[in-house]
C-alpha positions, 0 to 999 in steps of 0.5 A: 662201693657203688661202682660195680652196681652202677656200671652200665658196661657190666653184664646184667647177668653179673650184676647183683639183683639185690643190694642192701645198704645197712648201717645205724640210724642217721648215717646217710642210707636214705640220702645215698638212695635219694642221691641215686634217684637224682642221678637217675633223673639226670640221665646218669644211669638211664642206660641201666634202668628205664624206670626207678621207683622209690618206696619209703617204708615209713610212708607206706606204713600209713597206706591201706590195702592196694594193688602193687600198680596202685602203690607205684602210681601213688606218687606218679599219677601220670604213670597210671596208664603206663604201669602195665607196660613198664612192669612187663620189662622188669629187668629194666626196673630198679626199686629202692625200698627205703627203711625196711626196718621201719615196716610195721609188720609182725616178725615172720609175717612177710614170709608166709603171705605172698602175692604174685599178681600186681593187680590184686589188692593186698596189704602193703607189707604183703606186696613188699614181701612178695617183691623181696621174695621175688614172687612178684617181678622176679627180674627186677633189681632191688636196692634196700636200706635198713638198720642192722637190727632188721638184717636177719629178718631181711635175710629170710626174704631176699636171695643172694643179696650184695651187702654194703655197710654205710659207716657214716662219718668216719673219725676224720669226718667227725673231726672235720665237722667239729673244726667247721662248727667251732670258730676256735680250733682249740675249742673244736679239738677239746670238744672232739677229744671229749666226745672221743673219750666216751666210746658210746657217744663217739660211736653215735657220732657216725651220724651227722645229726649227733655231731650237730647235737654234741657241737651245739651243746658243748659250744653253748657251754664253752661260750658260758665259760663252763667245763663241758667234761662232766656233761660228756661223761654220759650220753644221758647228761649230754642229751639232757643238757642239750634239750634243756639248753634250748629252753633255758629261762633267764636267770631268776625267772620261773620255767615257762608254764607252756612247756610242760604239756608239749614236753609230755606230748613229745615224750609220749610220741617218742615212747609210742614210736619206740614200742611200735618201732616207728620213727615217722608219725602222721595225723592219725597217730597224733589223734590216737595218742590224744596230742595236738600238732601245736604241742610240737611247735617249740621242738620243731623250732629247735630242730628236735622234731622235724616235718617229713620232707616227702610225707606231708603232715608227718613228723620224725625226730632228728635222730633215733637216739634222741627219740630213745632218750625222750622215750625214757623221759616218758617214764620218769615224768609225773603225769596227771591221772589219765582219763579212762581209755587213754592208756589203752590207746597207747602201745607202751609197755611198763618198766619191767617189760622194758627191761625184760630180755625177751622184749629187748631181743625183739626190739633192740631200741628198748635196751638204749631206752633202758640206759637213758632211763637209768641216766635220768635217775640222777637227782641233779638231772631231775632238778635240771628237768624240773627247773627247765620244763616245770614238770615233776620227776617221779622218784618211784621209778628209781625204786622200781628199777632197783627192785627189778635188777635185784630180783632178776640178778640176786640169785644169779652169778653175774659171770656173763660178760654181756649181762655184766656189761649191761648192768655196769653201763646202766649204773654208770649212766646214772652217776648215782653212787648210792644207787650203785651201792644198793644195786651191787650189794649182792654181787660177789663175783664179776667178770669184766671184758674191757674193749675200750677205755670207756668200759674201763671208766664204767667198771671202775666207777661201779666196782668202787661201790661193790663192797661185798665183791670177792672175785674179779675176772678180768680180760683186757682187749688189744688196743687199750694200752699201746705202749708195747703195741708195735703192730698198732696203726699209731706208729708214732711213739707220741701218739701211742703215748697220748692214748696211754695218757688217757687209759692209764689214769682210768686203769689206776682207778680200776686197780685201786679196787684191789687194795681198797676192797677188804673182801676182795680175795680172788683175781683172775687176769686172762687173755689180756694185752697189757703194757709195762706201765699198766702192769706196774700199776697193777703190781703197785696195788697188789703189794699194798698192805691193804690188798687182801688177795688170796687167789690169783690166776694169770693166764696168757697175758702180754707182755711176757715180762708181766709174769716176772713183775707180778712174781716180784710183787708176790714175794713176801705176800702173806695173804697169797695162798693160791697162784696159777701162772699159765702162758708162753713163758717156758724159757724164762729163767728169770721167772723161775728164779723169782718163783724160787725166791717167792717160795723161799721167803719167810712170809710165803704162805702159798699152798697151791701153785700151778705153772701151766706151760711155764716150765719146760726145763724144771731141771734148771729150777732148784726144786730141792732148795725151794721146796725144801725150805718152803713148808706151806706148799701143799699142791703143785701142778706142772701140767703141760710143762716139758718136764721130761723124764729127767726133770721128774727124777730131779723132782722126785729127789725133792719129794723124798726130802723129809721136809717136803710137805706136798700133798698133791702133784699133777704132771699131766702132759709133761712128756713122760714115759715108762723111764721115770716110773721107777723114781715115782714108785720109790717116791710113793713109798717114801713120801707118806704125805702125797695123796694125789698124783696125776700122770694124765696124757703121758705115754707110760704104757703097761710097763709104767703101770707095772712099776707104779703098782710096785710102789702103790702096793707097799703099806707105807704108800698113802696115795688116794687119787691116781689119774692115768687118763690117756696113758696107753694102758691096755688089758695087761695094765688092767690086770696089774691094777686089779691085783693092786686093788685086791690088796690093801691099797690106799687108792680110793679114786682111780681115773683110767679114762681114754685108755684102750682097756676093752676086755681088760674091764673084766679084771677091774670088775673082779677087783670091785667084787672083793670086799677089801677094794677101797675104790670110791671113784672109777673113771672109764670114760672113752675106754672102748667098752663094748656091750659084751663087757656089761655083764661083768660090770653089772655083777660087780655093781651088785656086789660092791658096797663102796663105789660112789661114782662110776664114769662110763661116758663116751662108751658105746654100751648098746641097748642090751648093755645099758639094760643089763646095768639098769637091771643090776642097779634096780637090784643093788642097794649099794653105795653108788651115787653117780653114774655117767653113761651114754644113753640112746634117748630114742629108746622107749624101753631104756627110758622106762627102765631109767625111770624105774632105776631113779624111782627105786634108788632116788639117791642115785644120779644118772648123767646122760647128756654131758657124759657124751662129750666131757669127762668127770673129775675124780677130785678137784686138784685145788680142793 
């Protein structure tokens, strides 16, 4: 990746002036930068640059005000006199700025204070910010290393950077490392598989230091004949076992009394560093914190803490994750009462501050400290700490963490996938079942997005202890189940089978919740990539007598056969009352036959059925037989099915059957025309149970409206809700509807949204003025209504005593139109409860009148924001 950057044959005009090496901690960014320095000193790149300067942000944090010339000559005193001459040839200089994320400076400060004079004394961050912003030496080339968390801040400073991601150890590199570390190949592969089973730990393994920690820990366990599998369940347990294994006392002996002080000092240093976003510490830091260098000798010997190679008297941790772990340990260790002023010298926040979203957004490391903190709540691990270091572990922090989680989430619906992932991660890391029960006792709804098997493990562990859970929304990403994944990189069937061998037991564990939790009644599986085996496992749990699912949503899942298998599982399922099936399976005849069998079954208690895009040939589905036998179904939604006019005619035959008990029917976007409206009209007269009909997004036109109005005008018709959204209805259609509404129509909810009715509103207003108009809801969203139409509408609002909701969203009513409506509402003491309309929020006069209306009619809710982009619903189809 460096080839173009280092090639002397490339024109300097084409060469990027700013290159950013970014990647997580410990993957080799600094090593790569230093290697480049070595290559330059060996004349490998001298043709490109005359001078190269290495600037470590870790080290520069400890330097006071100076000039840029002083900064460069600090490590190269012989160059002091030559610096002015060197800087005059900026185009031949390379600056390596290592560890930008380590720079101690308030967010945004680097942008505001700039300096273009390399001889002027300024704080180091100002000098570096000026260099990055190219206020100083604008023609110089910059090579910057940083962690991903600082990329946004860096992006505000540098211009047109060339980004290179440093990935560290790839999977094959990690495997090779394990094979080299272990003498026996079987042990190496066993250890590697265990690390791979924990996605978070495997991700950290891109850093060689973490691979060393994992190998060291597992090798010790294997040598003792212990099973390392439980240790690898969580990163906390592995890091704790690694730390304790370095200081284990001989069997039967007491823990060393000399370790309690040093481990406390080490944890204090780690916590301070996390909060100040520092990983390099010098003597001043130690003095301020009140710790001695001698405290660190045990940890230097074990390579947990390291002396700085380029900064004498400085220390850093072997890896950021170890520093985060030790920072979490700081919170759980019982400490003696600090002397006055001790805690004031520390820049460390409390537990609640640690867990706050605001702080974690500013400092991502705090999130990982929080994970480790939950992991250290485990009683067994607390005992391991006390035995090894002779220190007391505080049990108070467990209650504090639990109370914080409950207070922050008790009144919130945990449907945010990000929030829920974090909660599950924290609780799984603890491995404390009672803690999980207490923390999840208030959760009734949960949304889970599975991207790997480790998340599946976390979810199943927590869900089994979520006793009051009522609804689960589940999404499974591609790549977890590979049995049917023909596009997978794992071409060999054996390798795909091995992957599923790991994932299927975890999936079985997760699915067991569906039959073991008596309160669980709602399952939503959407946008998921499953396999034949995983679907079979899901179906096995659904068919169990102990499964009490009442509502099931299946949307856009694969393989397509899954819909059949699930329908087969639903046949005879007495508890099932709601079923939604949506996906690209419209040509699956077998699925339709299974649905018929389900409806005809004597134990079928299904009341709501939605088949979105699942039935484009309904004339081949024996509606008459299935719906004629079934007496439980009340709502049928065939939205987006290619039913066509012929299919509706067949359906109407069923609807006119005396044993058809359907009350709600949606035929939205079913490619219908005026040709089917006569059949629908006659059905409305005969079927007196049907109260809801949705014909939205069908080109019915005014001709179709005329035929429908004929049926609706009959006293036998009991229809209450009619949705004619986007049906190409014009002024003529409005005149027909107005006549209907002025009669004894049963209609109470009418949605005419997105129809070009324009001046046809006048006819509707005339109907609204009549005392026998029963409308409670009128939807006119996006109907091309103009300000000139508002006078008639205002008059209707004053007269009408029944209308409760009026949707005028996405209509340009203008200032005058809005004013007319608001004036009418001030005069009216009618029944209107909700008004949706598009308002010019910049108009002071309109805003004042809006306030007056709300004050004079406090029961009236006026929605202005959402009315711009979304239509309202005249009633919930599944209510």
